[in-house]
C-alpha positions in Angstrom: 43.8 40.4 2.2 41.0 41.0 -0.3 39.5 37.6 0.4 39.2 38.3 4.1 37.2 41.5 3.7 33.9 40.0 2.6 34.0 37.6 5.6 34.7 40.4 8.0 31.9 42.5 6.6 29.4 39.6 7.0 30.6 38.8 10.5 30.1 42.5 11.4 26.6 42.6 9.9 25.6 39.4 11.8 26.8 41.0 15.1 25.0 44.3 14.4 21.8 42.5 13.4 22.0 40.3 16.5 22.4 43.3 18.8 19.5 45.4 17.4 17.3 47.5 19.8 14.2 46.8 17.6 11.6 44.3 18.9 11.7 40.8 17.2 9.2 40.3 14.4 6.2 38.1 15.4 3.5 36.3 13.4 0.4 38.3 12.5 -2.6 37.8 14.9 -4.8 34.8 14.0 -7.9 35.5 12.0 -10.6 33.4 10.4 -9.7 31.8 7.1 -12.8 32.1 4.8 -11.5 29.2 2.6 -11.8 26.6 5.4 -14.6 28.0 7.4 -17.8 25.9 7.2 -21.0 27.6 8.1 -23.0 25.9 9.4 -20.7 23.3 10.7 -21.4 19.8 9.4 -23.6 17.4 11.4 -21.8 14.6 13.2 -21.5 11.4 11.1 -23.0 8.2 12.4 -21.3 5.0 11.4 -22.4 1.5 12.2 -20.0 -1.5 12.0 -21.2 -5.0 11.8 -19.7 -7.6 14.1 -16.4 -8.9 12.7 -16.5 -12.3 10.9 -13.4 -14.4 11.6 -12.1 -16.1 8.5 -10.8 -19.6 8.8 -7.5 -20.7 7.5 -6.3 -23.8 5.6 -6.0 -26.8 7.9 -2.9 -26.6 10.0 -2.2 -22.9 9.2 -0.1 -21.0 11.6 -1.3 -17.6 10.3 -3.9 -16.1 8.0 -3.9 -12.6 6.5 -6.8 -11.0 4.6 -5.3 -8.5 2.2 -8.1 -7.2 0.0 -11.8 -7.3 -0.6 -13.7 -6.7 -3.9 -17.1 -5.1 -4.4 -18.7 -8.6 -4.4 -17.3 -9.3 -0.9 -14.7 -11.8 -2.0 -11.6 -11.6 0.1 -8.0 -12.4 -1.0 -5.1 -13.2 1.2 -2.7 -15.8 2.5 -2.9 -18.8 4.7 0.2 -20.7 5.9 -0.2 -24.4 6.6 3.0 -25.9 7.9 4.9 -22.6 7.3 4.2 -22.6 3.5 2.3 -19.6 2.2 -0.7 -20.3 0.0 -2.7 -17.7 -1.8 -6.3 -18.1 -0.7 -9.8 -16.8 -1.6 -12.6 -16.4 0.8 -15.7 -16.2 -1.4 -18.4 -13.7 -0.3 -20.5 -15.1 2.5 -18.0 -17.9 3.4 -15.5 -18.1 6.1 -13.7 -21.2 4.6 -10.9 -20.4 2.2 -10.3 -21.8 -1.2 -6.6 -22.8 -1.8 -5.5 -21.0 -4.9 -2.0 -22.5 -4.7 1.4 -21.6 -3.3 2.0 -17.9 -3.1 0.6 -14.7 -1.5 -2.4 -12.8 -2.8 -2.3 -9.1 -2.2 -5.4 -7.8 -4.2 -8.5 -9.0 -5.9 -10.7 -7.4 -8.6 -14.4 -7.9 -9.3 -13.6 -10.5 -12.0 -12.0 -12.7 -9.3 -8.4 -12.2 -10.5 -5.8 -12.2 -7.7 -2.5 -10.3 -7.9 0.4 -11.1 -5.6 3.6 -13.1 -5.3 4.6 -16.7 -6.2 8.0 -17.2 -4.6 10.1 -14.3 -5.8 7.8 -13.6 -8.9 4.9 -11.2 -9.4 1.9 -13.4 -10.0 -1.6 -13.2 -11.4 -4.2 -15.9 -10.8 -7.1 -15.8 -13.2 -10.2 -18.0 -12.7 -10.5 -20.5 -15.5 -14.3 -21.0 -15.3 -14.0 -24.6 -14.1 -13.3 -23.8 -10.4 -9.5 -23.5 -10.7 -7.1 -20.7 -11.5 -4.5 -20.1 -14.1 -1.2 -18.8 -12.8 0.8 -16.2 -14.8 4.2 -15.1 -13.7 4.3 -11.4 -14.7 8.0 -10.8 -14.3 8.7 -13.0 -17.3 7.7 -9.9 -19.4 10.2 -7.7 -17.6 13.9 -7.1 -18.5 16.3 -9.0 -16.1 14.0 -9.5 -13.1 15.6 -10.7 -9.9 12.6 -10.2 -7.6 9.1 -8.9 -8.3 5.7 -8.6 -6.6 2.3 -7.5 -7.7 0.5 -5.3 -5.2 -2.8 -4.2 -6.8 -5.1 -5.0 -9.8 -7.9 -3.0 -11.3 -11.1 -4.0 -13.0 -9.4 -4.2 -16.4 -6.9 -6.7 -15.1 -4.0 -4.2 -15.1 -1.5 -5.0 -12.3 0.9 -2.7 -10.5 3.8 -3.7 -8.3 7.5 -3.5 -8.1 10.5 -5.4 -9.4 14.2 -5.5 -8.9 16.7 -6.1 -11.7 19.7 -8.4 -11.4 22.9 -6.6 -10.4 25.7 -6.4 -13.0 28.4 -6.5 -10.3 
């Protein structure tokens, strides 16, 4: 009997509160917020956009994706000739891609390093100074990787991304 008493009391309070003759509380009237008020209001911003420049893909590609652009105007991405993804680089001022190799480039820094995926591995392509790129599989440095991808790279060559560990089941 003692356990039922608190529930009965709460039930009674809820009924009494629901049947009150007092008016319902309302929000205070709107008033200016001095923190977000801008006086005078800002002038409209005018933006001009150049005509788009279509980037060509590798011969026979079924799709092309531009993923990133660096400060020099180099564009990194992917082109898929015959259904096989290739990391590509469109140098600034060119619409023709340079085939970096199999994989998918997600980002590029000003040094020309590309970060992305090579199969199921996080990848970093670094220019070797002779017109080619050196591929580094980044997940080789991680414990028990099952799948990884590099998503961005900064000016210092530091890469961020994600990886999945192998299940122990």
